[in-house]
C-alpha positions in Angstrom: -43.9 6.2 11.3 -43.2 2.9 13.1 -46.2 1.4 11.5 -45.0 2.5 8.0 -41.5 1.0 8.7 -43.1 -2.2 9.9 -45.2 -2.4 6.8 -42.2 -1.7 4.5 -40.3 -4.3 6.4 -43.1 -6.8 6.0 -43.4 -6.1 2.3 -39.6 -6.4 1.8 -39.7 -9.8 3.6 -42.6 -11.0 1.4 -40.8 -9.8 -1.8 -37.6 -11.6 -0.7 -39.6 -14.8 -0.1 -41.3 -14.6 -3.5 -38.0 -13.9 -5.3 -36.4 -16.9 -3.6 -39.4 -19.1 -4.6 -39.2 -17.9 -8.1 -35.5 -18.6 -8.4 -36.1 -22.1 -7.0 -39.0 -22.7 -9.5 -36.9 -21.5 -12.5 -34.0 -23.7 -11.4 -36.3 -26.8 -11.1 -37.9 -26.1 -14.5 -34.5 -25.6 -16.2 -33.2 -28.9 -14.8 -36.3 -30.7 -16.1 -35.9 -29.1 -19.5 -32.3 -30.2 -19.6 -33.3 -33.7 -18.7 -35.9 -33.8 -21.5 -33.4 -32.4 -24.1 -30.9 -35.0 -23.0 -33.6 -37.7 -23.4 -34.5 -36.5 -26.8 -30.9 -36.8 -27.9 -30.3 -40.2 -26.3 -33.5 -41.7 -27.6 -32.9 -40.3 -31.1 -29.4 -41.7 -31.2 -30.5 -45.1 -29.8 -33.1 -45.3 -32.6 -30.6 -44.7 -35.3 -30.8 -41.0 -35.8 -27.3 -39.6 -36.7 -25.5 -37.7 -34.0 -25.7 -34.3 -35.7 -29.4 -34.5 -36.3 -30.2 -35.8 -32.8 -28.1 -33.0 -31.4 -30.0 -30.5 -33.5 -33.3 -32.0 -32.4 -32.3 -31.6 -28.7 -31.1 -28.0 -29.3 -34.3 -27.1 -31.1 -36.3 -28.3 -28.1 -34.1 -26.5 -25.7 -34.2 -23.3 -27.6 -38.0 -23.4 -28.0 -38.5 -24.0 -24.3 -36.0 -21.5 -23.1 -37.2 -18.8 -25.5 -40.8 -19.6 -26.4 -41.5 -16.3 -28.0 -38.6 -16.3 -30.3 -39.0 -17.4 -34.0 -36.0 -18.5 -36.0 -36.1 -18.1 -39.7 -33.8 -20.1 -42.0 -31.7 -18.3 -44.5 -33.2 -18.0 -47.9 -31.7 -20.6 -50.1 -32.8 -18.9 -53.3 -35.9 -19.0 -55.3 -36.9 -22.1 -57.3 -37.0 -20.0 -60.4 -33.2 -19.3 -60.4 
């Protein structure tokens, strides 16, 4: 039984280390994505893109990076035949 407890303890320690590493990696990636989104906004505005459009560009980037599997569909504006 002591061997099984030692093994479970070892596995628990490894799992804790992996979880900590994953949290740190996700945090690093999130900070990098935030910097890129900010750069997109700043560069767009500095090159004459209006604030609302630049903000939308940065938000689009952020959304696609944070939720890569999500697809957003625009509301139907009506058929051209109307």
